[in-house]
C-alpha positions as a LaTeX table, in Angstrom:
\begin{tabular}{lrrr}
\hline
Residue & $x$ (\AA) & $y$ (\AA) & $z$ (\AA) \\
\hline
Met1 & $-35.13$ & 42.02 & $-46.58$ \\
Lys2 & $-37.47$ & 43.98 & $-45.01$ \\
Ser3 & $-39.85$ & 41.28 & $-43.63$ \\
Asn4 & $-36.72$ & 39.45 & $-42.46$ \\
Leu5 & $-35.55$ & 41.95 & $-40.47$ \\
Phe6 & $-38.96$ & 42.87 & $-38.63$ \\
Leu7 & $-39.39$ & 38.66 & $-38.15$ \\
Thr8 & $-35.66$ & 39.16 & $-36.72$ \\
Val9 & $-36.52$ & 42.02 & $-34.69$ \\
Phe10 & $-39.89$ & 40.33 & $-33.54$ \\
Ala11 & $-38.28$ & 37.29 & $-32.38$ \\
Leu12 & $-35.91$ & 39.02 & $-30.56$ \\
Ile13 & $-38.66$ & 41.00 & $-28.93$ \\
Leu14 & $-40.73$ & 37.67 & $-27.76$ \\
Ile15 & $-37.43$ & 36.26 & $-26.67$ \\
Ser16 & $-36.70$ & 39.20 & $-24.02$ \\
Leu17 & $-40.50$ & 39.16 & $-23.02$ \\
Cys18 & $-40.21$ & 35.47 & $-22.01$ \\
Phe19 & $-36.68$ & 36.38 & $-20.37$ \\
Ser20 & $-38.37$ & 39.01 & $-18.37$ \\
Cys21 & $-41.02$ & 36.34 & $-16.79$ \\
Asp22 & $-41.43$ & 34.23 & $-14.06$ \\
Thr23 & $-41.08$ & 30.47 & $-15.20$ \\
Thr24 & $-44.33$ & 28.88 & $-14.68$ \\
Asp25 & $-44.24$ & 27.42 & $-10.98$ \\
Pro26 & $-45.54$ & 24.02 & $-10.49$ \\
Glu27 & $-46.33$ & 24.99 & $-6.73$ \\
Pro28 & $-49.34$ & 26.61 & $-5.89$ \\
Cys29 & $-49.91$ & 30.19 & $-5.18$ \\
Asp30 & $-52.02$ & 29.35 & $-2.35$ \\
Ile31 & $-52.00$ & 32.03 & 0.24 \\
Ile32 & $-49.48$ & 31.21 & 2.77 \\
Gly33 & $-50.24$ & 31.01 & 6.95 \\
Gly34 & $-54.65$ & 31.52 & 5.57 \\
Ser35 & $-56.09$ & 34.90 & 5.69 \\
Gly36 & $-54.10$ & 37.65 & 8.06 \\
Ile37 & $-52.06$ & 40.47 & 7.65 \\
Pro38 & $-49.41$ & 40.52 & 5.47 \\
Ser39 & $-45.81$ & 40.14 & 7.87 \\
Ile40 & $-42.18$ & 39.33 & 7.18 \\
Ala41 & $-39.63$ & 38.08 & 9.50 \\
Ile42 & $-35.79$ & 37.44 & 9.58 \\
Asn43 & $-34.97$ & 34.21 & 11.93 \\
Thr44 & $-31.42$ & 33.62 & 11.05 \\
Phe45 & $-28.38$ & 35.70 & 10.49 \\
Thr46 & $-25.07$ & 36.13 & 11.22 \\
Asn47 & $-23.64$ & 37.47 & 14.48 \\
Tyr48 & $-21.83$ & 40.92 & 14.32 \\
Gly49 & $-18.59$ & 40.70 & 13.20 \\
Ser50 & $-18.73$ & 37.57 & 12.13 \\
Ser51 & $-15.29$ & 36.21 & 10.14 \\
Thr52 & $-17.73$ & 33.38 & 8.24 \\
Asn53 & $-17.08$ & 34.57 & 4.46 \\
Thr54 & $-20.32$ & 33.89 & 3.57 \\
Phe55 & $-23.92$ & 32.89 & 5.25 \\
Asn56 & $-27.50$ & 33.29 & 4.88 \\
Ile57 & $-29.95$ & 35.44 & 5.85 \\
Lys58 & $-33.39$ & 33.37 & 6.61 \\
Gly59 & $-36.60$ & 34.43 & 7.08 \\
Glu60 & $-40.81$ & 34.17 & 6.33 \\
Val61 & $-43.72$ & 35.37 & 5.51 \\
Lys62 & $-47.38$ & 34.87 & 6.28 \\
His63 & $-50.62$ & 35.95 & 4.82 \\
Ile64 & $-49.68$ & 36.35 & 1.40 \\
Asn65 & $-50.14$ & 34.80 & $-1.97$ \\
Arg66 & $-46.30$ & 34.25 & $-2.53$ \\
Cys67 & $-46.11$ & 34.69 & $-6.46$ \\
Asp68 & $-46.95$ & 38.22 & $-5.76$ \\
Tyr69 & $-44.44$ & 39.12 & $-3.87$ \\
Phe70 & $-41.20$ & 39.48 & $-3.16$ \\
Val71 & $-38.37$ & 40.36 & $-0.55$ \\
Ala72 & $-35.80$ & 43.29 & $-0.52$ \\
Val73 & $-33.35$ & 43.00 & 2.13 \\
Tyr74 & $-31.08$ & 45.70 & 3.43 \\
Ile75 & $-28.17$ & 46.07 & 5.60 \\
His76 & $-26.99$ & 49.29 & 7.31 \\
Ile77 & $-22.77$ & 49.78 & 7.92 \\
Pro78 & $-21.73$ & 52.16 & 10.30 \\
Ile79 & $-18.12$ & 51.88 & 9.32 \\
Asp80 & $-17.10$ & 55.47 & 7.85 \\
Asn81 & $-20.81$ & 56.53 & 7.80 \\
Phe82 & $-21.44$ & 53.39 & 4.41 \\
Gly83 & $-25.20$ & 53.78 & 5.20 \\
Trp84 & $-27.26$ & 51.02 & 3.46 \\
Val85 & $-26.32$ & 48.18 & 0.83 \\
Ile86 & $-29.08$ & 46.21 & $-0.88$ \\
Lys87 & $-28.77$ & 42.54 & $-0.46$ \\
Pro88 & $-27.32$ & 40.15 & $-2.25$ \\
Tyr89 & $-26.39$ & 42.14 & $-5.19$ \\
Ser90 & $-27.69$ & 45.55 & $-6.63$ \\
Asp91 & $-27.86$ & 43.93 & $-10.28$ \\
Phe92 & $-30.20$ & 41.42 & $-8.21$ \\
Pro93 & $-31.78$ & 42.66 & $-5.35$ \\
Lys94 & $-35.23$ & 40.87 & $-5.26$ \\
Thr95 & $-35.38$ & 37.71 & $-3.54$ \\
Tyr96 & $-38.05$ & 35.18 & $-4.06$ \\
Ile97 & $-40.51$ & 33.15 & $-1.88$ \\
Leu98 & $-40.86$ & 29.91 & $-1.66$ \\
Pro99 & $-44.17$ & 27.60 & $-1.75$ \\
Asp100 & $-43.47$ & 27.64 & 2.06 \\
Gly101 & $-43.09$ & 31.13 & 2.79 \\
Arg102 & $-39.35$ & 31.03 & 3.78 \\
Trp103 & $-37.02$ & 33.16 & 1.65 \\
Glu104 & $-33.06$ & 33.26 & 1.96 \\
Leu105 & $-30.20$ & 35.31 & 0.24 \\
Glu106 & $-26.59$ & 35.53 & 0.62 \\
Phe107 & $-25.68$ & 38.26 & 3.52 \\
Thr108 & $-21.60$ & 38.25 & 3.30 \\
Leu109 & $-20.06$ & 38.54 & $-0.61$ \\
Asn110 & $-16.96$ & 38.09 & 0.76 \\
Asn111 & $-15.96$ & 41.61 & $-0.12$ \\
Ala112 & $-13.58$ & 42.76 & 2.97 \\
Asn113 & $-14.26$ & 46.68 & 1.41 \\
Arg114 & $-17.54$ & 46.63 & 2.44 \\
Asn115 & $-17.28$ & 45.45 & 6.24 \\
Asp116 & $-20.49$ & 43.42 & 5.32 \\
Val117 & $-20.00$ & 41.79 & 8.48 \\
Tyr118 & $-20.07$ & 45.22 & 10.55 \\
Ala119 & $-23.77$ & 45.77 & 9.98 \\
Asp120 & $-25.73$ & 46.39 & 12.28 \\
Thr121 & $-29.24$ & 45.99 & 10.91 \\
Ile122 & $-31.07$ & 43.98 & 8.48 \\
Arg123 & $-33.98$ & 45.59 & 7.26 \\
Ala124 & $-36.67$ & 43.40 & 5.13 \\
Phe125 & $-39.39$ & 44.39 & 2.76 \\
Leu126 & $-42.05$ & 42.89 & 1.92 \\
Phe127 & $-43.05$ & 44.10 & $-1.65$ \\
Ser128 & $-45.77$ & 43.71 & $-4.66$ \\
Lys129 & $-44.30$ & 42.47 & $-8.04$ \\
Gln130 & $-47.07$ & 44.94 & $-9.17$ \\
Lys131 & $-45.34$ & 47.80 & $-7.34$ \\
Phe132 & $-42.04$ & 46.92 & $-8.51$ \\
Leu133 & $-41.61$ & 45.76 & $-12.14$ \\
Gly134 & $-37.70$ & 46.49 & $-12.15$ \\
Asn135 & $-34.99$ & 46.32 & $-10.33$ \\
Asp136 & $-33.64$ & 50.12 & $-10.43$ \\
Ser137 & $-35.84$ & 51.41 & $-7.93$ \\
Leu138 & $-35.09$ & 49.19 & $-5.42$ \\
Thr139 & $-31.36$ & 50.46 & $-6.04$ \\
Ile140 & $-30.33$ & 52.88 & $-3.31$ \\
Val141 & $-27.95$ & 55.72 & $-4.18$ \\
Gly142 & $-26.00$ & 57.54 & $-1.08$ \\
Gly143 & $-26.63$ & 54.86 & 1.65 \\
Val144 & $-30.06$ & 56.63 & 2.51 \\
Leu145 & $-33.04$ & 54.58 & 1.76 \\
Pro146 & $-35.50$ & 56.49 & $-0.13$ \\
Asp147 & $-39.16$ & 57.31 & 1.34 \\
Tyr148 & $-41.27$ & 55.53 & $-1.40$ \\
Leu149 & $-39.37$ & 51.87 & 0.06 \\
Tyr150 & $-41.51$ & 52.46 & 3.46 \\
Asn151 & $-44.51$ & 54.16 & 1.67 \\
Asn152 & $-44.80$ & 51.08 & $-1.31$ \\
Cys153 & $-44.38$ & 47.98 & 1.29 \\
Ile154 & $-46.52$ & 45.69 & 2.55 \\
Ala155 & $-45.02$ & 44.88 & 5.82 \\
Leu156 & $-41.68$ & 45.37 & 7.23 \\
Lys157 & $-39.13$ & 43.67 & 9.65 \\
Asp158 & $-35.86$ & 45.21 & 11.17 \\
Thr159 & $-33.07$ & 43.31 & 13.11 \\
Leu160 & $-30.37$ & 44.57 & 15.00 \\
Arg161 & $-27.08$ & 42.80 & 15.41 \\
Lys162 & $-25.29$ & 43.61 & 18.41 \\
Asn163 & $-21.39$ & 44.18 & 19.05 \\
\hline
\end{tabular}
């Protein structure tokens, strides 16, 4: 009986470890853009106040090994002093980088109460996967971005959306 319980627990632990790891990526993990200072860009985003229900923010990174990094994007909503919100979701805050250095995430979640379309700033951070193993440290409370995000990012880019 104890041996069956032990095997069941052991199997569950192995399964959970497998699901928490990145899957084997068939694409190479070469340094994107060759050697240089790591950088992040925001290339495409919706216009301020756009009535589009769903739009993707698109960007790219350079001079990093994409397998070791991820992007985290926050938007600032000034309406009712709402503050900063992570995108695309607080329970899935990491945006992974494609083999050519591009990244993309959903911007508006069709939620009129959050007024995402009125975000005045989009802020994209490039982080090392080693620094942020879980999602909790990326989630923010009270609409304020904590200092540790700035202190631990590899690169940062802001885009202002004009009214």
